DOMI-667234 format. One line per 4 residues: for each residue y, z, x of C-alpha. Coordinates in Angstrom, 3 decimals, always signed. Layout:
Y Z X; ...
end
This chain:
-0.007 +0.121 -0.107; +3.884 -0.824 +1.390; +5.692 +2.842 +1.577; +9.405 +3.456 +0.990
+10.823 +6.534 +2.894; +14.083 +7.810 +1.208; +16.014 +9.982 +2.626; +16.850 +13.539 +2.324
+20.785 +14.509 +0.678; +21.534 +16.110 +3.979; +21.669 +15.348 +7.619; +19.369 +16.135 +9.920
+19.564 +15.991 +13.958; +17.795 +13.279 +15.313; +17.861 +11.480 +11.497; +18.444 +8.066 +13.210
+15.386 +8.755 +15.553; +13.174 +9.413 +12.982; +13.938 +6.754 +10.547; +13.275 +4.277 +13.498
+9.833 +5.606 +14.260; +8.960 +5.213 +10.750; +9.708 +1.803 +10.472; +7.418 +1.019 +13.711
+5.106 +2.921 +12.235; +4.717 +0.205 +9.952; +6.772 +1.561 +6.539; +7.868 -1.146 +4.848
+11.608 +0.209 +4.153; +13.464 +3.408 +4.215; +16.114 +3.995 +1.514; +19.735 +6.326 +2.867
+20.337 +7.866 +0.004; +22.554 +10.801 +0.449; +25.073 +10.860 -2.853; +27.341 +13.756 -1.480
+27.846 +12.060 +1.670; +31.674 +10.056 +2.295; +31.665 +6.389 +3.867; +32.589 +7.754 +6.940
+29.127 +9.631 +7.382; +26.841 +7.176 +6.399; +28.551 +4.453 +8.555; +28.296 +7.116 +11.659
+24.519 +6.815 +10.709; +24.113 +3.776 +10.410; +26.227 +2.945 +13.938; +23.266 +4.637 +15.533
+20.444 +1.998 +13.819; +19.460 -0.449 +16.702; +20.069 -3.985 +14.483; +16.655 -4.758 +14.837
+15.777 -1.780 +12.526; +18.790 -2.725 +10.204; +17.032 -5.483 +7.565; +14.210 -2.925 +6.438
+17.199 -0.763 +5.435; +18.139 -0.399 +1.543; +21.956 +1.948 +0.807; +22.386 +3.632 -1.935
+26.179 +4.167 -2.333; +28.966 +2.837 -0.177; +27.632 -0.636 -0.455; +30.660 -2.796 +1.544
+28.510 -0.495 +4.576; +25.522 -2.524 +3.761; +27.689 -5.965 +4.224; +29.545 -4.615 +7.338
+26.244 -3.675 +9.049; +23.930 -6.303 +8.439; +21.675 -4.021 +6.501; +18.918 -5.400 +4.176
+18.957 -4.349 +0.812; +21.314 -2.413 -1.403; +19.874 +0.144 -4.024; +21.248 -0.095 -7.551
+21.145 +3.602 -9.638; +24.183 +5.704 -12.474; +26.543 +5.741 -9.727; +25.895 +2.048 -7.848
+25.203 -0.232 -10.677; +25.898 -3.670 -9.400; +25.367 -5.113 -5.873; +28.342 -6.406 -3.617
+29.917 -9.731 -4.157; +27.964 -12.893 -3.256; +25.345 -10.645 -1.838; +22.269 -11.797 -0.321
+20.040 -9.092 +0.618; +17.437 -7.159 -1.284; +18.230 -5.997 -5.158; +16.454 -2.423 -6.145
+16.939 -0.128 -8.866; +15.472 +3.198 -9.865; +13.969 +3.155 -13.249; +12.472 +6.046 -15.193
+10.772 +4.795 -18.457; +8.373 +1.257 -19.289; +11.008 +0.275 -20.820; +13.272 +0.128 -18.094
+11.054 -1.665 -16.002; +11.206 -4.606 -18.046; +14.776 -5.273 -18.348; +15.241 -5.133 -14.513
+12.142 -7.993 -13.786; +15.130 -10.061 -12.287; +15.035 -7.890 -9.118; +13.031 -7.576 -6.128
+11.542 -4.133 -6.534; +11.971 -1.125 -8.711; +10.580 +2.491 -8.197; +9.776 +4.505 -11.184
+9.372 +8.470 -11.457; +8.441 +10.338 -11.731; +4.767 +9.445 -11.910; +3.627 +12.871 -10.778
+5.759 +16.289 -10.815; +8.278 +16.104 -8.165; +7.947 +18.177 -5.208; +11.475 +18.287 -4.130
+13.101 +18.667 -8.004; +11.283 +22.192 -8.846; +11.080 +20.997 -12.692; +10.611 +17.630 -12.704
+7.698 +16.713 -14.489; +5.421 +13.609 -15.018; +6.206 +11.962 -18.170; +3.626 +8.656 -17.410
-0.065 +8.819 -18.384; -2.324 +7.037 -16.158; -3.410 +5.135 -19.872; +0.278 +3.603 -19.574
+0.291 +2.675 -16.386; -3.076 +1.175 -15.972; -1.432 -1.379 -19.225; +1.438 -2.830 -17.311
+2.158 -5.163 -14.485; +3.512 -2.990 -12.019; +3.595 -5.855 -9.375; +6.605 -4.780 -7.655
+6.995 -1.787 -8.954; +6.661 +1.874 -6.231; +5.817 +4.856 -7.506; +8.022 +7.922 -7.068
+8.253 +11.297 -7.171; +5.370 +14.308 -6.286; +3.835 +11.055 -4.257; +1.460 +12.602 -1.352
-0.653 +10.484 +1.450; -3.833 +12.078 -0.490; -2.377 +10.017 -3.952; -2.084 +6.678 -2.525
-5.401 +5.905 -3.565; -4.469 +7.107 -7.374; -1.435 +4.695 -7.339; -3.186 +1.720 -5.710
-5.852 +2.479 -8.581; -3.229 +1.677 -11.522; -1.816 -1.143 -10.035; +1.670 -0.161 -7.934
+2.519 -2.559 -5.554; +3.703 +0.619 -2.889; +4.658 +4.231 -2.559; +8.180 +6.114 -2.374
+8.746 +9.228 -0.531; +11.002 +11.794 +0.164; +10.117 +14.928 +1.381; +6.534 +13.983 +2.407
+7.819 +10.847 +4.236; +9.309 +13.297 +7.132; +6.416 +15.616 +7.765; +4.682 +14.594 +11.186
+1.061 +14.017 +9.995; -1.718 +15.550 +11.432; -2.426 +14.454 +14.576; -6.367 +13.716 +15.764
-6.034 +16.935 +18.692; -3.987 +20.448 +17.794; -3.246 +22.748 +20.737; -3.390 +26.148 +19.986
-1.489 +28.710 +23.136; -0.058 +32.095 +23.535; +1.323 +30.856 +26.102; +3.887 +28.174 +27.183
+1.826 +27.692 +30.731; +0.010 +24.291 +30.424; +1.890 +22.759 +27.774; +3.662 +20.090 +29.246
+0.380 +19.336 +30.823; -1.233 +18.945 +27.645; +0.944 +16.952 +26.275; +1.438 +14.289 +29.383
-2.861 +14.218 +28.284; -1.742 +12.631 +25.447; -1.831 +15.631 +22.940; +1.428 +15.512 +20.485
+0.377 +19.396 +18.214; +1.023 +22.362 +19.647; +0.486 +25.848 +17.557; +2.233 +28.562 +19.304
-0.504 +31.808 +18.442; +0.863 +34.965 +19.733; -0.854 +37.624 +17.055; +0.020 +41.092 +18.996
+3.141 +39.976 +20.563; +6.499 +41.322 +19.414; +8.804 +39.042 +17.619; +11.160 +38.345 +20.443
+8.342 +38.099 +22.441; +7.178 +35.253 +20.383; +10.647 +33.621 +19.885; +11.088 +33.527 +23.597
+8.080 +31.978 +23.490; +8.759 +29.122 +21.373; +12.120 +28.419 +22.473; +10.221 +27.503 +26.188
+7.573 +25.315 +24.402; +10.232 +23.880 +21.902; +12.123 +21.500 +24.762; +8.846 +20.163 +26.253
+7.365 +19.490 +22.051; +10.697 +17.616 +21.542; +10.584 +15.774 +25.185; +7.242 +14.245 +24.054
+7.737 +14.175 +20.544; +5.342 +16.576 +19.178; +5.199 +18.730 +16.321; +5.570 +22.307 +17.044
+3.938 +24.818 +14.981; +4.316 +28.305 +14.616; +0.801 +30.559 +13.739; +1.832 +33.284 +10.726
+5.273 +34.094 +11.439; +7.112 +32.206 +8.359; +10.202 +33.998 +9.334; +10.618 +32.339 +12.997
+9.805 +29.040 +11.512; +13.872 +28.544 +11.104; +14.944 +30.133 +13.521; +13.077 +28.517 +16.393
+13.593 +25.096 +14.929; +9.971 +24.697 +14.287; +7.723 +21.714 +12.599; +6.084 +24.341 +9.939
+3.748 +27.581 +10.354; -0.337 +27.673 +10.296; -1.384 +30.269 +7.882; -4.683 +32.358 +8.086
-6.241 +34.035 +5.039; -4.585 +37.182 +5.554; -1.387 +36.087 +6.333; +1.970 +35.112 +3.701
+0.541 +33.287 +0.592; +0.941 +29.510 +1.179; +2.942 +29.400 -2.482; +5.528 +31.935 -1.295
+5.451 +30.728 +2.116; +6.456 +27.353 +0.625; +9.167 +28.692 -1.337; +10.961 +30.366 +1.660
+10.304 +27.238 +4.061; +10.807 +24.142 +1.243; +8.908 +20.848 +0.748; +10.042 +19.001 +4.480
+8.279 +21.843 +6.499; +4.437 +21.652 +7.170; +2.727 +24.601 +5.908; -1.598 +24.238 +7.548
-3.913 +26.937 +6.436; -7.266 +28.174 +7.646; -10.250 +27.880 +5.357; -14.030 +28.509 +5.871
-15.708 +27.865 +2.850; -15.872 +25.432 -0.223; -13.528 +27.863 -2.315; -11.174 +28.325 +0.413
-10.774 +23.905 +0.148; -9.894 +24.091 -3.131; -7.790 +27.044 -3.519; -5.116 +25.949 -0.246
-5.446 +22.349 -1.913; -4.424 +23.408 -4.997; -1.585 +25.303 -3.561; -0.488 +22.216 -2.048
-1.019 +23.054 +1.826; -0.614 +19.475 +4.364; -3.342 +19.997 +6.106; -6.592 +22.611 +7.088
-8.185 +24.653 +9.794; -11.812 +24.848 +8.594; -13.798 +26.644 +10.906; -15.111 +28.472 +12.485
-17.336 +25.951 +14.476; -18.764 +28.467 +17.090; -18.360 +32.048 +18.112; -15.517 +31.986 +19.987
-13.740 +34.878 +22.242; -10.262 +33.903 +21.700; -10.185 +35.118 +17.968; -11.028 +38.957 +16.256
-12.395 +38.883 +12.280; -14.400 +35.645 +12.693; -14.968 +34.171 +9.361; -19.150 +33.275 +9.089
-19.848 +30.060 +12.146; -20.065 +26.973 +9.909; -22.072 +24.389 +12.956; -22.247 +21.093 +11.913
-23.980 +21.281 +8.838; -21.543 +23.331 +7.731; -18.474 +20.646 +8.343; -20.987 +17.764 +6.735
-21.945 +20.078 +3.625; -18.409 +20.843 +3.015; -16.639 +17.234 +4.090; -19.014 +15.960 +1.223
-17.658 +18.625 -0.867; -13.984 +17.534 +0.082; -15.369 +13.933 -1.042; -17.230 +14.672 -4.394
-14.242 +16.093 -5.344; -11.362 +13.736 -4.277; -9.114 +16.156 -1.510; -8.221 +13.918 +0.625
-5.741 +17.026 +2.999; -6.338 +16.276 +6.608; -9.333 +18.613 +7.858; -9.453 +19.860 +12.046
-12.624 +21.569 +12.766; -11.471 +24.736 +15.178; -13.469 +27.344 +16.935; -15.255 +27.032 +20.339
-15.410 +23.699 +19.874; -16.773 +21.838 +23.893; -16.366 +18.383 +24.877; -20.241 +17.753 +24.165
-19.862 +18.734 +20.691; -16.790 +15.934 +19.629; -19.545 +12.864 +18.391; -21.359 +15.299 +16.317
-18.041 +16.703 +14.579; -16.418 +12.989 +14.334; -19.743 +12.058 +12.410; -18.856 +14.996 +9.378
-15.821 +13.660 +8.078; -13.039 +15.840 +9.576; -9.907 +14.158 +10.715; -8.895 +15.947 +13.927
-9.686 +19.140 +16.325; -8.064 +22.071 +17.089; -9.210 +23.456 +20.298; -7.652 +26.946 +22.585
-10.294 +27.838 +25.261; -11.387 +24.419 +25.978; -7.609 +23.521 +27.344; -6.216 +27.137 +27.926
-9.248 +27.398 +30.625; -9.378 +24.054 +32.156; -8.570 +23.832 +35.586; -6.887 +20.228 +35.050
-5.702 +19.929 +31.632; -3.988 +16.752 +31.679; -7.614 +15.312 +32.315; -9.123 +17.251 +30.101
-6.704 +16.263 +27.174; -7.070 +12.688 +27.863; -10.815 +13.454 +27.804; -10.371 +15.352 +23.899
-8.665 +12.137 +23.077; -10.856 +9.648 +25.013; -14.378 +10.857 +23.128; -13.331 +11.192 +20.132
-11.772 +7.847 +19.730; -14.967 +6.687 +21.110
end
């Protein structure tokens, strides 16, 4: 399916780089939608975008900027109902009913919302049934509202051309390899080896010690464009400018963490059973750390060991219950375990001791990635 990313209403540090990265990764378009922004603020953002990316950009306001900067599209809405004079680029429009779709069939494409209950607008509920949508011609129509990667298959089955995402688009996707560390030592070597996801886990440290370590790791992660996650400490996520948090089974409830952090932060959750998987999926986790694979000395109070058969059983449960949230295996994983683990259907692995105890962290990281890909 074709994917459209819609910017958040506020301006964010590094937003221009994030826009370019999405287009480089194959996203169909990026819509710049910032209703409260001034013309000058929008111009400042657009000027940071290299010209080669501008044909893939659509603007929601101040259409004269789309002409001035050679953008590829304008998006009509209640604030701007007409395109610029003599406009030759793409024209799209927001629709909120089946009737509106029929009245706008001459435009290049349309968004229809809310298809699902909105993630970013509490109380903005879905108003379309699958039966109604299946009976309609949805070519050039993009589903909007509550769309996540795990629901793309539903939208494809309904006949949508593609999907538009707001908060979900700007979250880093779960990487194949997650590195869990209690120290900043060696982090750069792991990232140099190709890892792009670091989780800081310091259960017995004070908040001050944790923050000091996090602030040393953060710039290293940013240098390599890697995701940086905190373990447990929801209250430090914004302070350290981390990308999100991982919650254990005894940590803050996921729904409470989501209320505090909002829809744009990543929230992962630990699971050990099919019931755990179902609960955190329903609560809106972005990914699951499933384990432990085997006994490990890096974590106290282990849940029952899963082993290969446990992963096979639980991943089959996910498939049969249409749970497509990314799952990372965790707990005592060694290099020789990777081929069998990959065959279970998990999306990746999270390791701690394997890299912390390695004398050549860069080489070991490359070997983990090589074995997983092969």
